Backbone as a printed PyTorch tensor [residue, N CA C, xyz], in Angstrom:
tensor([[[110.4420,  45.3910,  32.9280],
         [111.7520,  44.9340,  32.4920],
         [111.5930,  43.8250,  31.4410]],

        [[112.3530,  43.9120,  30.3770],
         [112.3110,  42.9290,  29.3110],
         [113.1040,  41.6900,  29.7150]],

        [[112.5580,  40.5230,  29.3830],
         [113.2730,  39.2760,  29.6760],
         [114.4840,  39.1500,  28.7610]],

        [[115.5670,  38.6090,  29.3100],
         [116.7650,  38.3760,  28.5160],
         [116.4940,  37.2610,  27.5110]],

        [[117.1010,  37.3790,  26.3580],
         [116.9370,  36.3500,  25.3330],
         [118.2830,  35.9910,  24.7340]],

        [[118.2940,  34.8400,  24.0540],
         [119.4950,  34.3720,  23.3690],
         [119.1790,  34.1090,  21.9100]],

        [[120.2030,  34.2520,  21.0920],
         [120.1430,  33.8660,  19.6900],
         [121.3000,  32.9030,  19.4440]],

        [[121.0530,  31.8850,  18.6510],
         [122.0820,  30.8910,  18.3430],
         [122.6490,  31.1570,  16.9520]],

        [[123.8570,  31.6950,  16.9050],
         [124.5730,  31.8810,  15.6380],
         [125.2860,  30.5650,  15.3770]],

        [[124.7210,  29.7520,  14.4820],
         [125.1490,  28.3620,  14.3210],
         [125.8700,  28.1620,  12.9970]],

        [[127.1080,  27.6580,  13.0900],
         [127.9110,  27.3710,  11.9120],
         [128.3410,  25.9010,  11.9620]],

        [[128.9260,  25.4350,  10.8710],
         [129.3190,  24.0350,  10.7610],
         [130.8320,  23.8650,  10.8830]],

        [[131.2440,  22.7900,  11.5470],
         [132.6660,  22.4470,  11.5960],
         [133.0970,  21.7880,  10.2800]],

        [[132.1270,  21.3670,   9.4650],
         [132.4250,  20.6610,   8.2100],
         [132.4150,  21.5960,   7.0070]],

        [[132.3660,  22.8720,   7.2380],
         [132.2900,  23.8680,   6.1870],
         [133.6410,  24.0220,   5.4950]],

        [[133.6290,  24.2120,   4.1820],
         [134.8620,  24.3840,   3.4100],
         [135.2310,  25.8520,   3.2340]],

        [[135.1030,  26.6480,   4.2910],
         [135.4670,  28.0500,   4.1980],
         [134.3420,  28.9610,   3.7410]],

        [[133.2490,  28.4070,   3.2480],
         [132.0980,  29.2250,   2.8480],
         [131.3840,  29.6920,   4.1050]],

        [[130.9200,  30.9250,   4.0860],
         [130.1900,  31.4430,   5.2250],
         [128.7360,  30.9840,   5.1210]],

        [[128.2950,  30.1780,   6.0900],
         [126.9010,  29.7420,   6.1300],
         [126.4890,  29.5410,   7.5710]],

        [[125.2150,  29.7430,   7.8230],
         [124.6790,  29.6830,   9.1730],
         [123.2490,  29.1660,   9.1190]],

        [[122.7300,  28.7170,  10.2580],
         [121.3870,  28.1390,  10.3430],
         [120.3730,  29.2300,  10.6910]],

        [[119.2300,  29.2040,   9.9870],
         [118.1060,  30.0720,  10.3120],
         [116.8310,  29.2400,  10.3010]],

        [[115.8060,  29.7520,  10.9810],
         [114.5020,  29.0970,  11.0180],
         [113.4560,  30.0760,  10.4840]],

        [[112.4090,  29.5350,   9.8550],
         [111.3290,  30.3910,   9.3420],
         [110.1160,  30.2440,  10.2480]],

        [[109.9210,  31.2730,  11.0750],
         [108.7760,  31.3250,  11.9800],
         [107.5240,  31.5990,  11.1500]],

        [[106.4300,  30.9350,  11.4970],
         [105.1810,  31.0470,  10.7290],
         [104.6710,  32.4820,  10.6450]],

        [[104.8950,  33.2800,  11.6720],
         [104.3910,  34.6590,  11.6710],
         [105.4530,  35.6900,  11.3330]],

        [[106.6820,  35.4820,  11.7870],
         [107.7050,  36.5200,  11.6650],
         [108.6040,  36.3910,  10.4450]],

        [[108.7490,  35.2110,   9.8980],
         [109.6870,  35.0110,   8.7910],
         [110.9930,  34.4160,   9.2880]],

        [[112.0530,  34.5500,   8.4940],
         [113.3530,  33.9550,   8.8130],
         [114.0210,  34.6970,   9.9620]],

        [[114.5710,  33.9170,  10.8920],
         [115.2840,  34.4670,  12.0330],
         [116.2580,  33.4190,  12.5570]],

        [[117.1320,  33.8440,  13.4520],
         [118.0320,  32.8940,  14.0880],
         [117.2660,  32.1150,  15.1480]],

        [[117.6330,  30.8570,  15.3780],
         [117.0240,  30.1240,  16.4860],
         [117.3010,  30.8760,  17.7870]],

        [[116.3450,  30.8750,  18.6720],
         [116.5680,  31.5560,  19.9370],
         [115.2900,  31.7220,  20.7230]],

        [[115.4160,  32.3560,  21.8670],
         [114.2670,  32.5830,  22.7260],
         [114.7060,  33.0470,  24.0950]],

        [[113.7910,  32.9650,  25.0420],
         [114.0660,  33.4820,  26.3830],
         [114.9730,  32.5410,  27.1690]],

        [[115.6450,  33.1380,  28.1350],
         [116.4970,  32.3840,  29.0420],
         [115.6500,  32.0210,  30.2560]],

        [[115.5470,  30.7440,  30.5410],
         [114.7840,  30.2950,  31.7070],
         [115.5220,  30.6300,  32.9960]],

        [[114.7680,  30.7640,  34.0720],
         [115.3560,  31.0660,  35.3680],
         [116.3790,  29.9990,  35.7460]],

        [[117.5660,  30.4420,  36.1540],
         [118.6280,  29.5310,  36.5570],
         [119.4250,  28.9490,  35.4060]],

        [[119.0940,  29.3060,  34.1880],
         [119.7530,  28.7550,  33.0020],
         [120.8940,  29.6780,  32.5640]],

        [[122.0290,  29.0990,  32.2560],
         [123.1590,  29.8740,  31.7430],
         [122.8680,  30.2890,  30.3020]],

        [[123.5040,  31.3530,  29.8610],
         [123.3000,  31.8820,  28.5080],
         [123.5260,  30.7940,  27.4600]],

        [[124.6430,  30.0790,  27.5620],
         [124.9580,  29.0600,  26.5630],
         [123.9970,  27.8790,  26.6270]],

        [[123.5370,  27.5220,  27.8340],
         [122.5550,  26.4370,  27.9750],
         [121.2490,  26.8120,  27.2700]],

        [[120.8190,  28.0500,  27.4430],
         [119.5920,  28.5060,  26.7930],
         [119.7290,  28.4490,  25.2770]],

        [[120.8680,  28.8830,  24.7630],
         [121.0800,  28.8760,  23.3140],
         [121.1070,  27.4560,  22.7550]],

        [[121.7950,  26.5570,  23.4430],
         [121.8530,  25.1600,  22.9920],
         [120.4650,  24.5170,  23.0400]],

        [[119.7080,  24.8050,  24.0940],
         [118.3480,  24.2710,  24.2150],
         [117.4610,  24.7960,  23.0940]],

        [[117.4920,  26.1100,  22.8680],
         [116.6670,  26.7030,  21.8090],
         [117.0490,  26.1560,  20.4330]],

        [[118.3490,  26.0100,  20.1830],
         [118.7950,  25.4460,  18.9070],
         [118.2130,  24.0530,  18.7110]],

        [[118.2980,  23.2170,  19.7360],
         [117.7800,  21.8520,  19.6250],
         [116.2600,  21.8450,  19.4550]],

        [[115.5470,  22.6400,  20.2590],
         [114.0860,  22.6760,  20.1750],
         [113.5940,  23.1300,  18.8020]],

        [[114.2980,  24.0850,  18.1980],
         [113.8250,  24.6580,  16.9350],
         [114.3850,  23.9870,  15.6930]],

        [[115.5410,  23.3000,  15.8060],
         [116.1680,  22.7270,  14.6120],
         [116.4380,  21.2280,  14.7150]],

        [[116.4960,  20.7030,  15.9300],
         [116.8840,  19.3080,  16.1230],
         [118.3880,  19.1150,  16.1290]],

        [[119.1670,  20.2060,  16.0150],
         [120.6230,  20.1170,  15.9690],
         [121.2280,  20.1900,  17.3710]],

        [[122.2990,  19.4280,  17.5600],
         [123.1050,  19.4890,  18.7730],
         [124.4550,  20.0720,  18.3930]],

        [[124.9920,  20.9120,  19.2560],
         [126.2600,  21.5340,  18.9320],
         [127.0760,  21.8500,  20.1600]],

        [[128.1510,  22.5820,  19.9540],
         [129.0440,  23.0290,  21.0180],
         [129.0540,  24.5440,  21.0390]],

        [[128.7260,  25.1250,  22.1840],
         [128.7750,  26.5740,  22.3390],
         [130.2360,  26.9890,  22.4620]],

        [[130.6760,  27.8780,  21.5790],
         [132.0800,  28.2890,  21.5320],
         [132.3270,  29.6130,  22.2460]],

        [[131.3970,  30.5640,  22.1010],
         [131.5740,  31.8900,  22.6900],
         [130.2340,  32.6070,  22.6830]],

        [[130.1420,  33.6890,  23.4620],
         [128.9450,  34.5190,  23.3900],
         [129.3260,  35.9890,  23.5140]],

        [[128.4470,  36.8430,  23.0070],
         [128.6570,  38.2790,  23.0680],
         [127.3190,  38.9320,  23.3780]],

        [[127.3030,  39.7880,  24.3670],
         [126.0740,  40.4590,  24.7900],
         [125.9490,  41.8550,  24.1910]],

        [[126.8510,  42.2180,  23.2810],
         [126.8180,  43.5560,  22.7000],
         [126.4030,  43.6130,  21.2460]],

        [[125.9820,  42.4960,  20.6740],
         [125.6300,  42.4930,  19.2410],
         [124.1930,  42.9450,  19.0310]],

        [[123.2630,  42.4010,  19.8100],
         [121.8470,  42.7800,  19.6920],
         [121.3740,  43.3680,  21.0240]],

        [[120.6100,  44.4050,  20.9520],
         [120.1400,  45.0800,  22.1550],
         [119.2350,  44.1730,  22.9810]],

        [[119.5570,  44.0510,  24.2650],
         [118.7310,  43.2760,  25.1840],
         [118.9210,  41.7770,  25.1220]],

        [[119.8660,  41.3110,  24.2980],
         [120.0420,  39.8740,  24.1620],
         [121.4980,  39.4650,  24.0780]],

        [[121.6870,  38.1760,  24.0040],
         [123.0140,  37.5750,  23.9190],
         [123.0510,  36.7080,  22.6630]],

        [[124.1440,  36.7880,  21.9320],
         [124.3310,  35.9170,  20.7700],
         [125.3880,  34.8870,  21.1430]],

        [[125.0510,  33.6150,  20.9660],
         [125.9680,  32.5240,  21.2790],
         [126.3860,  31.8710,  19.9630]],

        [[127.6930,  31.7900,  19.7520],
         [128.2140,  31.0990,  18.5750],
         [128.2700,  29.6170,  18.9130]],

        [[127.5690,  28.8230,  18.1000],
         [127.5030,  27.3770,  18.2870],
         [128.0020,  26.7000,  17.0140]],

        [[128.8490,  25.7080,  17.1810],
         [129.3000,  24.8960,  16.0480],
         [128.6120,  23.5380,  16.0990]],

        [[128.1760,  23.0640,  14.9330],
         [127.5790,  21.7370,  14.8120],
         [128.4000,  20.9170,  13.8230]],

        [[128.3940,  19.6160,  14.0210],
         [129.0990,  18.7140,  13.1050],
         [128.1080,  18.1930,  12.0790]],

        [[127.5840,  19.1020,  11.2950],
         [126.6180,  18.7890,  10.2430],
         [127.1170,  19.4070,   8.9420]],

        [[126.9040,  18.7050,   7.8560],
         [127.2740,  19.2200,   6.5470],
         [126.2170,  20.2280,   6.0830]],

        [[126.6120,  21.4770,   5.8110],
         [125.6270,  22.4490,   5.3160],
         [125.1190,  22.0220,   3.9370]],

        [[123.8470,  21.7250,   3.8640],
         [123.2490,  21.2640,   2.6080],
         [122.2090,  22.2860,   2.1370]],

        [[121.9410,  22.3330,   0.8320],
         [120.9930,  23.3120,   0.3000],
         [119.5210,  22.9180,   0.4540]],

        [[119.2480,  21.8680,   1.2250],
         [117.8760,  21.3920,   1.3940],
         [117.4120,  21.7130,   2.8130]],

        [[116.2390,  22.3390,   2.9380],
         [115.7170,  22.6530,   4.2720],
         [115.1000,  21.4110,   4.9000]],

        [[114.8040,  21.4860,   6.1930],
         [114.1930,  20.3640,   6.8870],
         [113.1270,  20.8520,   7.8530]],

        [[112.3390,  19.9060,   8.3550],
         [111.2380,  20.1790,   9.2810],
         [111.7840,  20.4590,  10.6680]],

        [[111.1430,  21.3640,  11.3500],
         [111.4870,  21.6680,  12.7330],
         [110.6360,  20.8310,  13.6720]],

        [[111.1870,  20.4340,  14.8210],
         [110.3530,  19.7660,  15.8260],
         [109.3370,  20.7300,  16.4550]],

        [[109.5770,  22.0280,  16.3290],
         [108.7220,  23.0750,  16.9040],
         [107.5980,  23.4140,  15.9170]],

        [[106.3410,  23.3740,  16.3660],
         [105.2030,  23.5640,  15.4640],
         [105.1400,  24.9550,  14.8340]],

        [[105.6280,  25.9930,  15.5020],
         [105.5410,  27.3470,  14.9460],
         [106.6440,  27.6460,  13.9270]],

        [[107.6220,  26.7460,  13.8330],
         [108.7020,  26.8890,  12.8530],
         [108.3260,  26.0900,  11.6100]],

        [[108.2160,  26.7650,  10.4820],
         [107.8080,  26.1040,   9.2430],
         [108.9520,  25.4130,   8.5120]],

        [[110.1760,  25.8930,   8.7410],
         [111.2950,  25.3900,   7.9540],
         [112.6020,  25.7510,   8.6480]],

        [[113.6170,  24.8970,   8.4910],
         [114.9620,  25.1460,   8.9930],
         [115.9080,  25.0040,   7.8190]],

        [[116.9070,  25.8600,   7.7540],
         [117.8430,  25.7240,   6.6530],
         [119.1510,  26.4530,   6.8660]],

        [[120.1340,  26.0420,   6.0680],
         [121.4240,  26.7140,   6.0400],
         [121.3210,  27.9120,   5.1070]],

        [[121.8980,  29.0210,   5.4980],
         [121.8690,  30.2430,   4.6850],
         [123.2880,  30.6410,   4.2950]],

        [[123.4380,  31.1040,   3.0710],
         [124.7080,  31.6670,   2.6060],
         [124.5400,  33.1540,   2.3130]],

        [[123.2890,  33.5970,   2.3110],
         [122.9790,  35.0120,   2.1670],
         [121.7430,  35.3100,   3.0050]],

        [[121.5370,  36.5720,   3.2940],
         [120.4220,  36.9670,   4.1440],
         [119.1180,  36.7930,   3.3670]],

        [[118.1560,  36.0380,   3.9240],
         [116.8780,  35.8120,   3.2260],
         [116.0900,  37.1180,   3.0460]],

        [[115.2110,  37.1150,   2.0360],
         [114.3960,  38.3150,   1.7420],
         [113.3550,  38.5660,   2.8240]],

        [[112.7030,  37.5420,   3.2990],
         [111.6390,  37.7410,   4.2880],
         [112.1680,  37.5210,   5.7110]],

        [[113.2100,  38.3050,   6.0430],
         [113.8430,  38.1960,   7.3600],
         [112.9550,  38.8730,   8.4050]],

        [[112.9420,  38.2980,   9.6040],
         [112.0740,  38.7860,  10.6820],
         [112.5290,  40.1320,  11.2300]],

        [[113.8280,  40.3870,  11.2130],
         [114.3090,  41.6610,  11.7350],
         [115.2190,  42.3100,  10.7310]],

        [[115.8210,  43.3770,  11.1280],
         [116.6820,  44.1710,  10.2720],
         [117.8950,  43.3600,   9.7940]],

        [[118.2110,  43.4310,   8.5310],
         [119.3380,  42.6640,   7.9900],
         [120.6790,  43.1150,   8.5630]],

        [[120.7520,  44.3390,   9.1040],
         [122.0090,  44.8050,   9.6950],
         [122.4330,  43.9330,  10.8730]],

        [[121.4590,  43.3690,  11.6010],
         [121.8140,  42.5010,  12.7250],
         [122.5460,  41.2420,  12.2350]],

        [[122.0830,  40.6700,  11.1340],
         [122.7810,  39.4990,  10.5700],
         [124.1440,  39.9330,  10.0380]],

        [[124.1980,  41.0840,   9.3990],
         [125.4810,  41.5770,   8.8820],
         [126.4860,  41.7870,  10.0150]],

        [[126.0230,  42.2450,  11.1790],
         [126.9130,  42.3960,  12.3460],
         [127.4960,  41.0390,  12.7370]],

        [[126.6590,  40.0080,  12.7220],
         [127.1270,  38.6770,  13.1160],
         [128.0890,  38.1050,  12.0770]],

        [[127.8080,  38.3780,  10.8080],
         [128.6980,  37.8970,   9.7470],
         [130.1000,  38.4870,   9.8790]],

        [[130.1860,  39.7300,  10.3310],
         [131.4790,  40.3800,  10.4590],
         [132.0360,  40.3880,  11.8710]],

        [[131.3740,  39.6730,  12.7800],
         [131.7680,  39.7290,  14.1850],
         [133.0900,  39.0140,  14.4480]],

        [[133.9390,  39.6090,  15.2850],
         [135.2090,  39.0190,  15.7010],
         [134.9580,  38.2070,  16.9720]],

        [[134.7460,  36.9130,  16.8110],
         [134.4490,  36.0630,  17.9510],
         [135.6380,  35.8820,  18.8850]],

        [[136.8430,  36.2160,  18.4390],
         [137.9950,  36.0840,  19.3200],
         [137.9520,  37.1020,  20.4630]],

        [[137.1560,  38.1610,  20.3030],
         [137.0180,  39.1800,  21.3570],
         [135.8390,  38.8880,  22.2720]],

        [[135.0810,  37.8140,  22.0100],
         [133.8890,  37.4630,  22.7970],
         [134.2750,  36.6030,  23.9990]],

        [[133.3040,  36.3790,  24.8750],
         [133.5170,  35.5070,  26.0320],
         [133.5940,  34.0610,  25.5420]],

        [[134.6980,  33.4030,  25.7560],
         [134.9150,  32.0350,  25.2940],
         [134.2700,  31.0450,  26.2550]],

        [[133.6940,  29.9890,  25.6800],
         [133.0200,  28.9470,  26.4600],
         [133.7040,  27.6030,  26.2430]],

        [[133.5200,  26.7280,  27.1700],
         [134.0550,  25.3660,  27.0680],
         [132.9180,  24.3770,  27.3000]],

        [[131.8460,  24.4480,  26.4820],
         [130.7120,  23.5400,  26.7110],
         [130.7580,  22.3530,  25.7870]]])
């Protein structure tokens, strides 16, 4: 059985209507969303918030999650009160080479670009709402 995993779809509350989200560049896989396995006893949103912080240093609020976007995993929409800037930064995680805001899908993406496109067009109002 495959372990459940989470992905953090992270957007900014300070955004001026432009679509942008946070991605990390893994040393081996390339650009991907922050995320990882769910620890035993950990709620889906707790795992996503933890992974986001471990990989980016960002703290946010989990707004909703959907378990039907990526096979075998959960995507949690997280909002952060950070200004999306065009400059990347260092990750606290050694295997992450870079963290940055994206306005388009990077060329060296770790997985299929259709998964990011699904998230870009996702209707979060139909997802499970959280109050974290």
